[in-house]
All heavy atoms as a GROMACS GRO file, in nm:
protein
  577
    1MET      N    1  -0.410  -0.533   1.750
    1MET     CA    2  -0.304  -0.589   1.662
    1MET      C    3  -0.316  -0.512   1.526
    1MET      O    4  -0.420  -0.497   1.477
    1MET     CB    5  -0.331  -0.743   1.639
    1MET     CG    6  -0.238  -0.798   1.544
    1MET     SD    7  -0.262  -0.975   1.510
    1MET     CE    8  -0.174  -1.037   1.653
    2THR      N    9  -0.201  -0.459   1.482
    2THR     CA   10  -0.201  -0.383   1.358
    2THR      C   11  -0.206  -0.474   1.235
    2THR      O   12  -0.184  -0.595   1.246
    2THR     CB   13  -0.069  -0.302   1.350
    2THR    OG1   14   0.042  -0.390   1.341
    2THR    CG2   15  -0.058  -0.209   1.473
    3ILE      N   16  -0.228  -0.417   1.122
    3ILE     CA   17  -0.224  -0.491   0.994
    3ILE      C   18  -0.089  -0.562   0.975
    3ILE      O   19  -0.083  -0.678   0.929
    3ILE     CB   20  -0.269  -0.403   0.881
    3ILE    CG1   21  -0.421  -0.366   0.896
    3ILE    CG2   22  -0.251  -0.475   0.750
    3ILE    CD1   23  -0.470  -0.275   0.789
    4GLU      N   24   0.022  -0.485   0.999
    4GLU     CA   25   0.149  -0.539   0.984
    4GLU      C   26   0.169  -0.662   1.075
    4GLU      O   27   0.226  -0.761   1.031
    4GLU     CB   28   0.261  -0.432   1.012
    4GLU     CG   29   0.275  -0.337   0.902
    4GLU     CD   30   0.318  -0.405   0.777
    4GLU    OE1   31   0.409  -0.493   0.777
    4GLU    OE2   32   0.275  -0.364   0.668
    5ASP      N   33   0.117  -0.661   1.196
    5ASP     CA   34   0.133  -0.772   1.286
    5ASP      C   35   0.049  -0.889   1.231
    5ASP      O   36   0.095  -1.011   1.241
    5ASP     CB   37   0.079  -0.735   1.426
    5ASP     CG   38   0.171  -0.636   1.491
    5ASP    OD1   39   0.287  -0.632   1.462
    5ASP    OD2   40   0.119  -0.570   1.584
    6GLN      N   41  -0.063  -0.861   1.180
    6GLN     CA   42  -0.150  -0.976   1.127
    6GLN      C   43  -0.082  -1.035   1.004
    6GLN      O   44  -0.076  -1.161   0.993
    6GLN     CB   45  -0.285  -0.921   1.082
    6GLN     CG   46  -0.372  -0.876   1.200
    6GLN     CD   47  -0.500  -0.810   1.158
    6GLN    OE1   48  -0.522  -0.796   1.041
    6GLN    NE2   49  -0.588  -0.774   1.253
    7ILE      N   50  -0.018  -0.954   0.918
    7ILE     CA   51   0.049  -1.007   0.801
    7ILE      C   52   0.168  -1.089   0.846
    7ILE      O   53   0.196  -1.198   0.792
    7ILE     CB   54   0.094  -0.895   0.709
    7ILE    CG1   55  -0.031  -0.831   0.646
    7ILE    CG2   56   0.200  -0.941   0.603
    7ILE    CD1   57  -0.003  -0.704   0.559
    8ARG      N   58   0.240  -1.038   0.944
    8ARG     CA   59   0.357  -1.117   0.996
    8ARG      C   60   0.314  -1.245   1.049
    8ARG      O   61   0.384  -1.354   1.024
    8ARG     CB   62   0.429  -1.031   1.106
    8ARG     CG   63   0.567  -1.061   1.121
    8ARG     CD   64   0.641  -0.958   1.219
    8ARG     NE   65   0.639  -0.822   1.159
    8ARG     CZ   66   0.580  -0.720   1.224
    8ARG    NH1   67   0.515  -0.737   1.336
    8ARG    NH2   68   0.590  -0.599   1.164
    9ASP      N   69   0.206  -1.253   1.121
    9ASP     CA   70   0.156  -1.384   1.172
    9ASP      C   71   0.123  -1.485   1.064
    9ASP      O   72   0.148  -1.598   1.070
    9ASP     CB   73   0.039  -1.366   1.266
    9ASP     CG   74   0.076  -1.298   1.393
    9ASP    OD1   75   0.194  -1.305   1.435
    9ASP    OD2   76  -0.019  -1.254   1.469
   10LEU      N   77   0.052  -1.426   0.958
   10LEU     CA   78   0.018  -1.516   0.845
   10LEU      C   79   0.136  -1.561   0.767
   10LEU      O   80   0.142  -1.676   0.723
   10LEU     CB   81  -0.080  -1.435   0.753
   10LEU     CG   82  -0.214  -1.407   0.807
   10LEU    CD1   83  -0.298  -1.311   0.723
   10LEU    CD2   84  -0.293  -1.540   0.819
   11LEU      N   85   0.236  -1.477   0.755
   11LEU     CA   86   0.363  -1.520   0.693
   11LEU      C   87   0.428  -1.635   0.769
   11LEU      O   88   0.490  -1.723   0.714
   11LEU     CB   89   0.456  -1.403   0.673
   11LEU     CG   90   0.414  -1.300   0.564
   11LEU    CD1   91   0.508  -1.176   0.571
   11LEU    CD2   92   0.414  -1.364   0.426
   12ALA      N   93   0.426  -1.618   0.895
   12ALA     CA   94   0.484  -1.735   0.990
   12ALA      C   95   0.411  -1.861   0.968
   12ALA      O   96   0.466  -1.970   0.962
   12ALA     CB   97   0.485  -1.688   1.129
   13LYS      N   98   0.276  -1.856   0.954
   13LYS     CA   99   0.199  -1.977   0.929
   13LYS      C  100   0.231  -2.035   0.788
   13LYS      O  101   0.225  -2.150   0.767
   13LYS     CB  102   0.047  -1.944   0.933
   13LYS     CG  103  -0.001  -1.916   1.074
   13LYS     CD  104  -0.154  -1.897   1.065
   13LYS     CE  105  -0.203  -1.850   1.201
   13LYS     NZ  106  -0.350  -1.815   1.199
   14ALA      N  107   0.252  -1.944   0.689
   14ALA     CA  108   0.274  -1.990   0.554
   14ALA      C  109   0.414  -2.049   0.528
   14ALA      O  110   0.434  -2.123   0.439
   14ALA     CB  111   0.251  -1.875   0.459
   15GLU      N  112   0.514  -2.010   0.611
   15GLU     CA  113   0.649  -2.046   0.585
   15GLU      C  114   0.668  -2.196   0.574
   15GLU      O  115   0.734  -2.243   0.472
   15GLU     CB  116   0.743  -1.990   0.692
   15GLU     CG  117   0.885  -2.010   0.675
   15GLU     CD  118   0.932  -1.942   0.548
   15GLU    OE1  119   0.885  -1.836   0.516
   15GLU    OE2  120   1.019  -1.997   0.475
   16PRO      N  121   0.620  -2.280   0.662
   16PRO     CA  122   0.641  -2.426   0.642
   16PRO      C  123   0.573  -2.487   0.517
   16PRO      O  124   0.617  -2.583   0.464
   16PRO     CB  125   0.595  -2.489   0.772
   16PRO     CG  126   0.514  -2.379   0.843
   16PRO     CD  127   0.551  -2.253   0.787
   17LEU      N  128   0.466  -2.419   0.476
   17LEU     CA  129   0.388  -2.466   0.355
   17LEU      C  130   0.462  -2.436   0.227
   17LEU      O  131   0.447  -2.502   0.133
   17LEU     CB  132   0.248  -2.416   0.361
   17LEU     CG  133   0.162  -2.447   0.482
   17LEU    CD1  134   0.032  -2.374   0.472
   17LEU    CD2  135   0.139  -2.596   0.491
   18ARG      N  136   0.539  -2.325   0.227
   18ARG     CA  137   0.603  -2.280   0.104
   18ARG      C  138   0.704  -2.382   0.048
   18ARG      O  139   0.725  -2.394  -0.070
   18ARG     CB  140   0.673  -2.151   0.129
   18ARG     CG  141   0.572  -2.037   0.156
   18ARG     CD  142   0.644  -1.904   0.194
   18ARG     NE  143   0.713  -1.863   0.074
   18ARG     CZ  144   0.803  -1.768   0.070
   18ARG    NH1  145   0.835  -1.707   0.185
   18ARG    NH2  146   0.854  -1.727  -0.037
   19SER      N  147   0.765  -2.459   0.137
   19SER     CA  148   0.872  -2.557   0.090
   19SER      C  149   0.812  -2.682   0.032
   19SER      O  150   0.886  -2.766  -0.020
   19SER     CB  151   0.968  -2.584   0.203
   19SER     OG  152   0.897  -2.642   0.312
   20LEU      N  153   0.681  -2.706   0.052
   20LEU     CA  154   0.619  -2.824   0.003
   20LEU      C  155   0.608  -2.822  -0.153
   20LEU      O  156   0.592  -2.718  -0.206
   20LEU     CB  157   0.476  -2.848   0.068
   20LEU     CG  158   0.471  -2.864   0.218
   20LEU    CD1  159   0.329  -2.866   0.263
   20LEU    CD2  160   0.539  -2.993   0.254
   21PRO      N  161   0.601  -2.939  -0.212
   21PRO     CA  162   0.582  -2.944  -0.357
   21PRO      C  163   0.441  -2.886  -0.393
   21PRO      O  164   0.344  -2.893  -0.316
   21PRO     CB  165   0.586  -3.094  -0.394
   21PRO     CG  166   0.657  -3.157  -0.285
   21PRO     CD  167   0.626  -3.074  -0.159
   22ASP      N  168   0.424  -2.833  -0.509
   22ASP     CA  169   0.297  -2.763  -0.554
   22ASP      C  170   0.185  -2.866  -0.553
   22ASP      O  171   0.076  -2.827  -0.522
   22ASP     CB  172   0.312  -2.708  -0.689
   22ASP     CG  173   0.403  -2.578  -0.689
   22ASP    OD1  174   0.416  -2.523  -0.578
   22ASP    OD2  175   0.449  -2.539  -0.795
   23ASP      N  176   0.204  -2.990  -0.588
   23ASP     CA  177   0.097  -3.086  -0.590
   23ASP      C  178   0.065  -3.155  -0.458
   23ASP      O  179  -0.020  -3.241  -0.451
   23ASP     CB  180   0.124  -3.190  -0.700
   23ASP     CG  181   0.251  -3.265  -0.676
   23ASP    OD1  182   0.331  -3.224  -0.585
   23ASP    OD2  183   0.276  -3.369  -0.742
   24GLU      N  184   0.132  -3.110  -0.353
   24GLU     CA  185   0.112  -3.167  -0.220
   24GLU      C  186  -0.026  -3.117  -0.164
   24GLU      O  187  -0.059  -2.998  -0.162
   24GLU     CB  188   0.218  -3.127  -0.128
   24GLU     CG  189   0.213  -3.173   0.018
   24GLU     CD  190   0.243  -3.322   0.026
   24GLU    OE1  191   0.326  -3.377  -0.057
   24GLU    OE2  192   0.188  -3.391   0.114
   25PRO      N  193  -0.114  -3.214  -0.116
   25PRO     CA  194  -0.244  -3.172  -0.065
   25PRO      C  195  -0.237  -3.080   0.061
   25PRO      O  196  -0.322  -3.003   0.087
   25PRO     CB  197  -0.315  -3.301  -0.025
   25PRO     CG  198  -0.240  -3.403  -0.104
   25PRO     CD  199  -0.106  -3.349  -0.128
   26ALA      N  200  -0.123  -3.101   0.132
   26ALA     CA  201  -0.107  -3.014   0.261
   26ALA      C  202  -0.081  -2.877   0.232
   26ALA      O  203  -0.086  -2.789   0.315
   26ALA     CB  204   0.007  -3.080   0.339
   27LYS      N  205  -0.046  -2.838   0.098
   27LYS     CA  206  -0.017  -2.705   0.063
   27LYS      C  207  -0.142  -2.623   0.027
   27LYS      O  208  -0.134  -2.499   0.018
   27LYS     CB  209   0.075  -2.705  -0.058
   27LYS     CG  210   0.143  -2.572  -0.090
   27LYS     CD  211   0.251  -2.584  -0.194
   27LYS     CE  212   0.320  -2.450  -0.212
   27LYS     NZ  213   0.437  -2.461  -0.290
   28VAL      N  214  -0.258  -2.685   0.026
   28VAL     CA  215  -0.382  -2.619  -0.002
   28VAL      C  216  -0.414  -2.500   0.082
   28VAL      O  217  -0.456  -2.392   0.038
   28VAL     CB  218  -0.499  -2.720  -0.009
   28VAL    CG1  219  -0.635  -2.648  -0.020
   28VAL    CG2  220  -0.481  -2.823  -0.114
   29PRO      N  221  -0.389  -2.500   0.212
   29PRO     CA  222  -0.414  -2.385   0.299
   29PRO      C  223  -0.334  -2.261   0.267
   29PRO      O  224  -0.373  -2.150   0.296
   29PRO     CB  225  -0.385  -2.430   0.442
   29PRO     CG  226  -0.391  -2.574   0.433
   29PRO     CD  227  -0.354  -2.616   0.296
   30LEU      N  228  -0.218  -2.281   0.196
   30LEU     CA  229  -0.138  -2.173   0.160
   30LEU      C  230  -0.215  -2.066   0.069
   30LEU      O  231  -0.200  -1.948   0.083
   30LEU     CB  232  -0.010  -2.214   0.085
   30LEU     CG  233   0.091  -2.113   0.048
   30LEU    CD1  234   0.139  -2.041   0.168
   30LEU    CD2  235   0.196  -2.176  -0.033
   31THR      N  236  -0.305  -2.113  -0.012
   31THR     CA  237  -0.381  -2.027  -0.105
   31THR      C  238  -0.468  -1.931  -0.016
   31THR      O  239  -0.478  -1.814  -0.046
   31THR     CB  240  -0.469  -2.111  -0.205
   31THR    OG1  241  -0.382  -2.197  -0.276
   31THR    CG2  242  -0.541  -2.023  -0.298
   32ALA      N  243  -0.531  -1.986   0.085
   32ALA     CA  244  -0.618  -1.907   0.167
   32ALA      C  245  -0.536  -1.805   0.248
   32ALA      O  246  -0.583  -1.690   0.267
   32ALA     CB  247  -0.691  -1.995   0.270
   33ILE      N  248  -0.412  -1.841   0.293
   33ILE     CA  249  -0.333  -1.752   0.367
   33ILE      C  250  -0.287  -1.643   0.274
   33ILE      O  251  -0.288  -1.520   0.313
   33ILE     CB  252  -0.204  -1.826   0.420
   33ILE    CG1  253  -0.258  -1.920   0.532
   33ILE    CG2  254  -0.105  -1.729   0.475
   33ILE    CD1  255  -0.137  -2.026   0.581
   34VAL      N  256  -0.248  -1.672   0.152
   34VAL     CA  257  -0.205  -1.566   0.052
   34VAL      C  258  -0.323  -1.473   0.025
   34VAL      O  259  -0.311  -1.352   0.023
   34VAL     CB  260  -0.159  -1.629  -0.076
   34VAL    CG1  261  -0.139  -1.529  -0.184
   34VAL    CG2  262  -0.024  -1.708  -0.049
   35ASP      N  263  -0.447  -1.522   0.010
   35ASP     CA  264  -0.560  -1.437  -0.010
   35ASP      C  265  -0.586  -1.345   0.104
   35ASP      O  266  -0.621  -1.230   0.092
   35ASP     CB  267  -0.686  -1.523  -0.042
   35ASP     CG  268  -0.679  -1.597  -0.175
   35ASP    OD1  269  -0.598  -1.561  -0.262
   35ASP    OD2  270  -0.757  -1.696  -0.188
   36GLU      N  271  -0.571  -1.395   0.225
   36GLU     CA  272  -0.587  -1.318   0.339
   36GLU      C  273  -0.484  -1.202   0.357
   36GLU      O  274  -0.515  -1.085   0.386
   36GLU     CB  275  -0.585  -1.397   0.468
   36GLU     CG  276  -0.642  -1.332   0.587
   36GLU     CD  277  -0.662  -1.430   0.704
   36GLU    OE1  278  -0.664  -1.548   0.685
   36GLU    OE2  279  -0.675  -1.379   0.821
   37ILE      N  280  -0.357  -1.236   0.324
   37ILE     CA  281  -0.254  -1.138   0.323
   37ILE      C  282  -0.283  -1.031   0.218
   37ILE      O  283  -0.275  -0.907   0.238
   37ILE     CB  284  -0.117  -1.205   0.294
   37ILE    CG1  285  -0.074  -1.285   0.418
   37ILE    CG2  286  -0.006  -1.097   0.259
   37ILE    CD1  287   0.045  -1.374   0.391
   38ASN      N  288  -0.323  -1.073   0.097
   38ASN     CA  289  -0.356  -0.973  -0.006
   38ASN      C  290  -0.472  -0.880   0.037
   38ASN      O  291  -0.468  -0.762   0.006
   38ASN     CB  292  -0.392  -1.045  -0.141
   38ASN     CG  293  -0.266  -1.113  -0.205
   38ASN    OD1  294  -0.150  -1.069  -0.176
   38ASN    ND2  295  -0.284  -1.207  -0.285
   39ALA      N  296  -0.576  -0.937   0.104
   39ALA     CA  297  -0.682  -0.856   0.151
   39ALA      C  298  -0.634  -0.758   0.253
   39ALA      O  299  -0.677  -0.637   0.253
   39ALA     CB  300  -0.790  -0.947   0.202
   40LEU      N  301  -0.548  -0.790   0.344
   40LEU     CA  302  -0.498  -0.702   0.442
   40LEU      C  303  -0.414  -0.594   0.380
   40LEU      O  304  -0.415  -0.478   0.420
   40LEU     CB  305  -0.412  -0.778   0.548
   40LEU     CG  306  -0.491  -0.869   0.641
   40LEU    CD1  307  -0.398  -0.952   0.727
   40LEU    CD2  308  -0.574  -0.781   0.742
   41ARG      N  309  -0.332  -0.626   0.278
   41ARG     CA  310  -0.250  -0.529   0.210
   41ARG      C  311  -0.338  -0.438   0.133
   41ARG      O  312  -0.302  -0.310   0.121
   41ARG     CB  313  -0.152  -0.598   0.125
   41ARG     CG  314  -0.041  -0.659   0.202
   41ARG     CD  315   0.080  -0.691   0.124
   41ARG     NE  316   0.189  -0.736   0.220
   41ARG     CZ  317   0.272  -0.826   0.188
   41ARG    NH1  318   0.268  -0.889   0.073
   41ARG    NH2  319   0.369  -0.859   0.270
   42ALA      N  320  -0.451  -0.478   0.081
   42ALA     CA  321  -0.542  -0.393   0.009
   42ALA      C  322  -0.602  -0.286   0.106
   42ALA      O  323  -0.615  -0.164   0.076
   42ALA     CB  324  -0.654  -0.471  -0.058
   43ILE      N  325  -0.638  -0.340   0.230
   43ILE     CA  326  -0.687  -0.245   0.328
   43ILE      C  327  -0.581  -0.143   0.368
   43ILE      O  328  -0.612  -0.026   0.378
   43ILE     CB  329  -0.736  -0.330   0.453
   43ILE    CG1  330  -0.856  -0.406   0.418
   43ILE    CG2  331  -0.758  -0.233   0.570
   43ILE    CD1  332  -0.893  -0.515   0.524
   44GLN      N  333  -0.460  -0.190   0.383
   44GLN     CA  334  -0.353  -0.103   0.421
   44GLN      C  335  -0.328   0.000   0.311
   44GLN      O  336  -0.311   0.122   0.338
   44GLN     CB  337  -0.225  -0.190   0.436
   44GLN     CG  338  -0.111  -0.122   0.503
   44GLN     CD  339   0.005  -0.216   0.517
   44GLN    OE1  340   0.031  -0.300   0.436
   44GLN    NE2  341   0.074  -0.202   0.634
   45ALA      N  342  -0.332  -0.039   0.182
   45ALA     CA  343  -0.316   0.062   0.070
   45ALA      C  344  -0.424   0.156   0.068
   45ALA      O  345  -0.404   0.279   0.040
   45ALA     CB  346  -0.305  -0.015  -0.057
   46ALA      N  347  -0.550   0.116   0.093
   46ALA     CA  348  -0.664   0.206   0.092
   46ALA      C  349  -0.653   0.311   0.206
   46ALA      O  350  -0.675   0.426   0.189
   46ALA     CB  351  -0.798   0.133   0.108
   47ASP      N  352  -0.603   0.265   0.323
   47ASP     CA  353  -0.586   0.358   0.436
   47ASP      C  354  -0.479   0.459   0.403
   47ASP      O  355  -0.493   0.576   0.442
   47ASP     CB  356  -0.550   0.282   0.564
   47ASP     CG  357  -0.666   0.198   0.618
   47ASP    OD1  358  -0.780   0.226   0.580
   47ASP    OD2  359  -0.640   0.116   0.710
   48ALA      N  360  -0.371   0.412   0.338
   48ALA     CA  361  -0.258   0.504   0.304
   48ALA      C  362  -0.303   0.605   0.196
   48ALA      O  363  -0.262   0.717   0.198
   48ALA     CB  364  -0.145   0.424   0.253
   49ALA      N  365  -0.395   0.566   0.110
   49ALA     CA  366  -0.440   0.657   0.008
   49ALA      C  367  -0.532   0.765   0.062
   49ALA      O  368  -0.532   0.878   0.018
   49ALA     CB  369  -0.518   0.579  -0.101
   50GLU      N  370  -0.605   0.735   0.174
   50GLU     CA  371  -0.692   0.834   0.232
   50GLU      C  372  -0.612   0.941   0.319
   50GLU      O  373  -0.656   1.050   0.323
   50GLU     CB  374  -0.790   0.761   0.330
   50GLU     CG  375  -0.892   0.682   0.258
   50GLU     CD  376  -0.980   0.608   0.353
   50GLU    OE1  377  -0.973   0.630   0.477
   50GLU    OE2  378  -1.061   0.520   0.311
   51CYS      N  379  -0.502   0.906   0.374
   51CYS     CA  380  -0.421   0.991   0.456
   51CYS      C  381  -0.284   1.018   0.392
   51CYS      O  382  -0.204   0.926   0.401
   51CYS     CB  383  -0.399   0.938   0.592
   51CYS     SG  384  -0.547   0.892   0.679
   52PRO      N  385  -0.266   1.135   0.327
   52PRO     CA  386  -0.131   1.156   0.271
   52PRO      C  387  -0.026   1.160   0.372
   52PRO      O  388  -0.049   1.215   0.483
   52PRO     CB  389  -0.148   1.298   0.201
   52PRO     CG  390  -0.273   1.351   0.249
   52PRO     CD  391  -0.357   1.237   0.306
   53ALA      N  392   0.080   1.092   0.347
   53ALA     CA  393   0.190   1.078   0.446
   53ALA      C  394   0.265   1.209   0.461
   53ALA      O  395   0.324   1.238   0.566
   53ALA     CB  396   0.283   0.964   0.408
   54ASP      N  397   0.267   1.299   0.358
   54ASP     CA  398   0.340   1.417   0.360
   54ASP      C  399   0.255   1.535   0.328
   54ASP      O  400   0.192   1.537   0.227
   54ASP     CB  401   0.456   1.404   0.259
   54ASP     CG  402   0.557   1.521   0.262
   54ASP    OD1  403   0.552   1.601   0.360
   54ASP    OD2  404   0.636   1.521   0.174
   55ASP      N  405   0.246   1.632   0.417
   55ASP     CA  406   0.168   1.743   0.399
   55ASP      C  407   0.228   1.853   0.302
   55ASP      O  408   0.156   1.942   0.262
   55ASP     CB  409   0.130   1.813   0.532
   55ASP     CG  410   0.043   1.736   0.616
   55ASP    OD1  411  -0.029   1.648   0.564
   55ASP    OD2  412   0.045   1.755   0.743
   56SER      N  413   0.352   1.827   0.264
   56SER     CA  414   0.418   1.927   0.179
   56SER      C  415   0.352   1.932   0.040
   56SER      O  416   0.357   2.031  -0.023
   56SER     CB  417   0.570   1.902   0.167
   56SER     OG  418   0.589   1.770   0.103
   57ALA      N  419   0.295   1.817  -0.005
   57ALA     CA  420   0.231   1.813  -0.138
   57ALA      C  421   0.107   1.909  -0.140
   57ALA      O  422   0.076   1.978  -0.228
   57ALA     CB  423   0.186   1.679  -0.179
   58ILE      N  424   0.040   1.905  -0.023
   58ILE     CA  425  -0.080   1.992  -0.007
   58ILE      C  426  -0.042   2.137  -0.002
   58ILE      O  427  -0.098   2.223  -0.072
   58ILE     CB  428  -0.163   1.954   0.114
   58ILE    CG1  429  -0.210   1.807   0.098
   58ILE    CG2  430  -0.275   2.048   0.147
   58ILE    CD1  431  -0.275   1.751   0.227
   59GLU      N  432   0.066   2.170   0.072
   59GLU     CA  433   0.112   2.303   0.080
   59GLU      C  434   0.161   2.359  -0.057
   59GLU      O  435   0.148   2.469  -0.089
   59GLU     CB  436   0.223   2.317   0.184
   59GLU     CG  437   0.179   2.299   0.325
   59GLU     CD  438   0.285   2.280   0.423
   59GLU    OE1  439   0.404   2.311   0.384
   59GLU    OE2  440   0.262   2.244   0.536
   60GLY      N  441   0.220   2.270  -0.129
   60GLY     CA  442   0.277   2.309  -0.263
   60GLY      C  443   0.164   2.346  -0.360
   60GLY      O  444   0.177   2.441  -0.440
   61ASP      N  445   0.052   2.279  -0.352
   61ASP     CA  446  -0.060   2.316  -0.431
   61ASP      C  447  -0.113   2.453  -0.399
   61ASP      O  448  -0.153   2.529  -0.487
   61ASP     CB  449  -0.172   2.207  -0.422
   61ASP     CG  450  -0.138   2.076  -0.475
   61ASP    OD1  451  -0.046   2.069  -0.557
   61ASP    OD2  452  -0.206   1.978  -0.445
   62ASP      N  453  -0.122   2.485  -0.274
   62ASP     CA  454  -0.170   2.619  -0.233
   62ASP      C  455  -0.078   2.730  -0.282
   62ASP      O  456  -0.117   2.836  -0.326
   62ASP     CB  457  -0.177   2.626  -0.080
   62ASP     CG  458  -0.288   2.538  -0.026
   62ASP    OD1  459  -0.376   2.499  -0.099
   62ASP    OD2  460  -0.284   2.506   0.095
   63ALA      N  461   0.053   2.704  -0.281
   63ALA     CA  462   0.146   2.802  -0.326
   63ALA      C  463   0.132   2.830  -0.475
   63ALA      O  464   0.136   2.949  -0.519
   63ALA     CB  465   0.289   2.759  -0.294
   64ALA      N  466   0.113   2.727  -0.552
   64ALA     CA  467   0.097   2.747  -0.695
   64ALA      C  468  -0.037   2.822  -0.726
   64ALA      O  469  -0.039   2.904  -0.809
   64ALA     CB  470   0.092   2.611  -0.769
   65ASP      N  471  -0.141   2.791  -0.650
   65ASP     CA  472  -0.269   2.862  -0.676
   65ASP      C  473  -0.263   3.008  -0.634
   65ASP      O  474  -0.324   3.088  -0.696
   65ASP     CB  475  -0.377   2.791  -0.599
   65ASP     CG  476  -0.412   2.653  -0.661
   65ASP    OD1  477  -0.380   2.638  -0.776
   65ASP    OD2  478  -0.476   2.578  -0.589
   66SER      N  479  -0.180   3.043  -0.537
   66SER     CA  480  -0.177   3.180  -0.489
   66SER      C  481  -0.106   3.269  -0.590
   66SER      O  482  -0.140   3.391  -0.590
   66SER     CB  483  -0.105   3.188  -0.355
   66SER     OG  484   0.035   3.154  -0.372
   67GLU      N  485  -0.028   3.212  -0.671
   67GLU     CA  486   0.041   3.296  -0.776
   67GLU      C  487  -0.053   3.307  -0.901
   67GLU      O  488  -0.022   3.384  -0.992
   67GLU     CB  489   0.173   3.226  -0.814
   67GLU     CG  490   0.272   3.233  -0.707
   67GLU     CD  491   0.408   3.161  -0.748
   67GLU    OE1  492   0.416   3.124  -0.864
   67GLU    OE2  493   0.488   3.141  -0.662
   68GLY      N  494  -0.154   3.228  -0.911
   68GLY     CA  495  -0.242   3.238  -1.024
   68GLY      C  496  -0.201   3.151  -1.139
   68GLY      O  497  -0.263   3.159  -1.247
   69ARG      N  498  -0.100   3.071  -1.124
   69ARG     CA  499  -0.059   2.981  -1.234
   69ARG      C  500  -0.018   2.849  -1.176
   69ARG      O  501   0.012   2.840  -1.054
   69ARG     CB  502   0.058   3.036  -1.318
   69ARG     CG  503   0.174   3.085  -1.236
   69ARG     CD  504   0.273   3.164  -1.320
   69ARG     NE  505   0.376   3.217  -1.236
   69ARG     CZ  506   0.485   3.155  -1.184
   69ARG    NH1  507   0.507   3.034  -1.223
   69ARG    NH2  508   0.566   3.226  -1.115
   70LYS      N  509  -0.017   2.750  -1.259
   70LYS     CA  510   0.021   2.617  -1.210
   70LYS      C  511   0.168   2.592  -1.229
   70LYS      O  512   0.232   2.660  -1.311
   70LYS     CB  513  -0.063   2.512  -1.293
   70LYS     CG  514  -0.207   2.520  -1.277
   70LYS     CD  515  -0.252   2.493  -1.140
   70LYS     CE  516  -0.401   2.505  -1.117
   70LYS     NZ  517  -0.443   2.496  -0.988
   71PRO      N  518   0.229   2.494  -1.158
   71PRO     CA  519   0.367   2.464  -1.177
   71PRO      C  520   0.394   2.419  -1.322
   71PRO      O  521   0.317   2.348  -1.382
   71PRO     CB  522   0.388   2.343  -1.080
   71PRO     CG  523   0.283   2.351  -0.990
   71PRO     CD  524   0.162   2.415  -1.055
   72GLY      N  525   0.504   2.469  -1.377
   72GLY     CA  526   0.550   2.430  -1.507
   72GLY      C  527   0.498   2.539  -1.619
   72GLY      O  528   0.552   2.531  -1.730
   73ARG      N  529   0.407   2.616  -1.580
   73ARG     CA  530   0.364   2.710  -1.682
   73ARG      C  531   0.456   2.834  -1.680
   73ARG      O  532   0.494   2.886  -1.572
   73ARG     CB  533   0.221   2.755  -1.644
   73ARG     CG  534   0.157   2.849  -1.745
   73ARG     CD  535   0.014   2.878  -1.704
   73ARG     NE  536  -0.041   2.974  -1.798
   73ARG     CZ  537  -0.160   3.027  -1.787
   73ARG    NH1  538  -0.233   2.994  -1.681
   73ARG    NH2  539  -0.201   3.118  -1.871
   74PRO      N  540   0.496   2.882  -1.791
   74PRO     CA  541   0.586   2.995  -1.799
   74PRO      C  542   0.524   3.120  -1.747
   74PRO      O  543   0.410   3.143  -1.750
   74PRO     CB  544   0.630   3.003  -1.947
   74PRO     CG  545   0.522   2.938  -2.019
   74PRO     CD  546   0.466   2.838  -1.924
   75LYS      N  547   0.607   3.213  -1.695
   75LYS     CA  548   0.557   3.344  -1.645
   75LYS      C  549   0.509   3.423  -1.767
   75LYS      O  550   0.552   3.408  -1.876
   75LYS     CB  551   0.671   3.422  -1.576
   75LYS     CG  552   0.710   3.356  -1.451
   75LYS     CD  553   0.818   3.436  -1.381
   75LYS     CE  554   0.863   3.377  -1.250
   75LYS     NZ  555   0.962   3.460  -1.181
   76LYS      N  556   0.418   3.521  -1.733
   76LYS     CA  557   0.363   3.608  -1.841
   76LYS      C  558   0.482   3.702  -1.881
   76LYS      O  559   0.556   3.748  -1.803
   76LYS     CB  560   0.250   3.688  -1.791
   76LYS     CG  561   0.128   3.607  -1.768
   76LYS     CD  562   0.011   3.691  -1.721
   76LYS     CE  563  -0.114   3.617  -1.701
   76LYS     NZ  564  -0.221   3.703  -1.653
   77ALA      N  565   0.478   3.728  -2.013
   77ALA     CA  566   0.582   3.819  -2.066
   77ALA      C  567   0.536   3.966  -2.034
   77ALA      O  568   0.419   3.998  -2.026
   77ALA     CB  569   0.598   3.803  -2.216
   78ASP      N  570   0.633   4.045  -2.005
   78ASP     CA  571   0.602   4.193  -1.968
   78ASP      C  572   0.570   4.272  -2.089
   78ASP      O  573   0.596   4.268  -2.190
   78ASP     CB  574   0.714   4.251  -1.890
   78ASP     CG  575   0.728   4.189  -1.754
   78ASP    OD1  576   0.629   4.148  -1.696
   78ASP    OD2  577   0.841   4.184  -1.703
   0.00000   0.00000   0.00000
């Protein structure tokens, strides 16, 4: 089961609790569900940070280094 599937299941469990008044004792489990969803999303964000989705950013860095200057720096005057 993927993280997205787990989040979807937790959202389905939380849906009936969301409509309850805030002071309703039956709404207490909603806090735990929200905490679990946040933890899963943090894991998902950490995984996304480790693996860049687009390799073009990496290739762009190599191209700038091969010219000996960084992007945005003006060319040397002749």
